[in-house]
N, C-alpha and C positions, 0 to 999 in steps of 0.2 A: 504493499499499499504506499502511496506517495505521501510524504510528509506534509502537513498543513503549514501554510506560509505563516510566519510570525508577523506580529503587528508592525514592526520596523520594515519589513521587506514589502508589505501591502502599501504602507505610506510612501516608501521609497518608489515603488512602481507608479503610484499616483502622481508624484512629483515629476518623474521622468516623462511620462505621457503628456503631462500638461505644460512641459517646456515649449515655450513658444505659442502656446495656445491660450494663455490667460486672457488675452484682449478679447477674442471671439467668445470665450466661456463667460467673461463678465458682460459682454454685450447680451448673450442669450438670457442670462439672468435678469438684467435690467428689463429688456422686452418682456419676459414672462411676469415680472413683479409689476410692471406698469400696467399691462393688461388686466391683471388681477385686481390692481387697485382701481382702475377705470370702471370695471365691472361692478366693483362694490360701490364706487360713487354714483354710478348711473342707476343702480337698482335700489340701494339702500336709502340714500339721501332723500330721494323723491317720497320714499315711504314715511321718513320722519316728518318731512314737511306735510304730508297728508294727516299725519298724527296731530300735530300742532293746529293745523288749520280745522281739522275736525272738532277739536276739543273746543276751539274758539267760536266757530261758526255753526256748527251742526245743533240741530234742536233735539237730537236723540240724547238719552242719558249718557252720562260721562262713562259709566262702566261699559256700556254697549260700544262706544266709540273706541275705548282703550282695548276692548277685546278684538274688534275688528281691525285696529292698527296692528295689535300684537300678531294676529294671524297673517296679515299682509307682510309684516316685517320678517316673520318666520319663514314664510314661503320664499321670499326674496333672497333671504340669507341662505336657504338651501340651494337656490339657483347660483349664487355667488360661489358656494362651496363646490358645486358641480363643476364650474368654470374652472376654478383653482385645482381640482382633481385631474381634469383633463390636461391643463396646461403642466401640471406637474409630471404627468406621464411623458408629455413632449420633452420636458427638460431631462428627465431620466433616459429618454431614448437618445438624446443629444450626447450625453456623457457615455453612455453605453457604446455608442458608434466610436467615440474618441478612445475608449479603453480597449476595445476589440479591433482596433485598426481599420474600421470600415468608414466609408465617406461620411462626412458629417457637415451639418450646416444649419442655418436658421429654419429651413424648412421642416426639420426634425420637430420642432416645437408644436407643429400641427399633427403630429403622429397620432396623439389620442382622438382627435376630431375625426380622422380618416379610418381608424381601426376599432369599431365597435366601442364608442366612448361609454356606453352604459357599464362596461365591465369595471372601468376605473371610478365611475361615480358609485357604482355599488360597493366596491371595495372600500371607498372612502367612507361611504355611509355605514358600512358594517362596522368599521373601526370607530366611528363616532358612537354607534349604538352600544358597542362593547365597552368603550371607555365610560359612557353614560351609566351603564349598569353598575360597573364597579364603583361609581362615585355615589350611588344611591344612599348608601349608609351614611356617608359624610354630608350629603345634602340634607338628609332627614334629621342628623344631629344638629347641623347649623340652623335649620328652620326651627327646631324645637328650642334651642338656645336663644334665638332672636325673639321667639314668642314668650319665653320664660328667662329673661335675664337674671333674675334672682336664683336661678338653679345653677350655682357655680359649679356643681359636680359635673355638669354636662360638658365642661371645658375639656376634661380628660378624654372621654369618648370621641369628642369632636377632633381633637388633635390625632387620636389613634386611627380613626377612620380616614383622616386626610392622608396620613402616612401610608396606610393600607392601599387607598385608591391610587396613590403614586406608584407603589410597588407592583400592583395588579397591572396598571396600565403599561409599565416598563415589560413585564412578562408578556403582556399581549403583543408588544412590539417584537420582543425577541423570538416568540414562538412564530408570528405571522407576518412579520415586516418584508420577508423575501417574497411575498406574494406579489408585490408591485413589480419587482424585477422579472418574475415568472411571466406576468402578463405582457411586459415591455418586450421580452425575448420571443415569446410564442404567440403570434397573432391568433391561433386557434384556441389557446388556453382559456378555460372558463374560470368564473370567479371562485367558486367553491373548491375546485381542482387546484387552483393556485394557492389556496390556504392550506390545503392538504399537502401539496408539494413543499410549501414552506416550512411547515411542521417537521416533514420528514429530513428536510436539508438541515434543519437546525439541531437535530438530535446530537448531543455531545458538543454542540458548538455555541451555545447559548453564552457561556461564560466568556468566550472568545469575543463575541460581539459585543458584549457588555463593556468589557475592558477596552476594546478598540474604540467604541464610542466615547467611554471615558477619557481617553487620551486626548480627545479634542476640547475638553472642558476649558482649558486656559485659553486656546485660540478663540473659542466662541465668546468667552467673557471679553477679550481684547477687541473683538469685532463689535460687540455692543457698545463698549466704551469709545470706539471711534465713531459712535452715531450710525452704525450700520455700514460704513464704507468697507470695513474690513472683511465684511462677508463676500465681497467681490473677489477676494482671494481665498478665503477660508472655504466657501461653499463649494466651489469646483473641486478643492482638494478633498473635502469630505464626501462629496458624491463619488469620485473617482476612487477613493478607498474603500468605501462601502461596495462599489461595484466589483472591484477586484476581489473582495472578501466573497461575494455571491459567486463569482466565477470560480474561486478556490473551492467553494463548497461543492460545486458540481463535478470536480474532477474525480 
């Protein structure tokens, strides 16, 4: 059996393949982020304006207006998340082509729209639902504490459930996170089969992925401190490292 690549080698391969490609990588990131921000502005801002106008002008009860506005904003938010999921697929395809030595370009950003986009939308929605489910105990404890602030004893369970939700969310990613790359690589792969494939690939590799991701903590912190500018360098590096990790899993 071939030995698994060490973290240092995966990161070295990512740096090598990105040499001379950081400019176009940053351009792809900027285009993707701008489109997602534009989608959010076009869809959500009018909904908030509708909410404010409805509360001031509508003759309907305020509770009815708030409920209608909430439903509209929820629907539009899901639309924005769908757009983001499909563009994320294109971004992954762009870096996948770089890592595998295939022709790459800005056209890769549209990959998700051209290849059964509902797969990527469904996978993103599935992750959202799973993370929401594991957060239910924390949400319940937070709600109970806000309704009964005098119940100081609720602080302990609230903190414990918060930590638990984070741990479970990380486990979901460790088990199922490779599903996105499975869909990127195989045009015929289906949503639930990609999840099963990810779980199988990650057998005995969850610790490797956790510590690999943890090794980027310092870079990500510096990128935040640079007001996001550092992500133009850090994100391609992270993407390519994780893609090489996926390729190493398949060997």
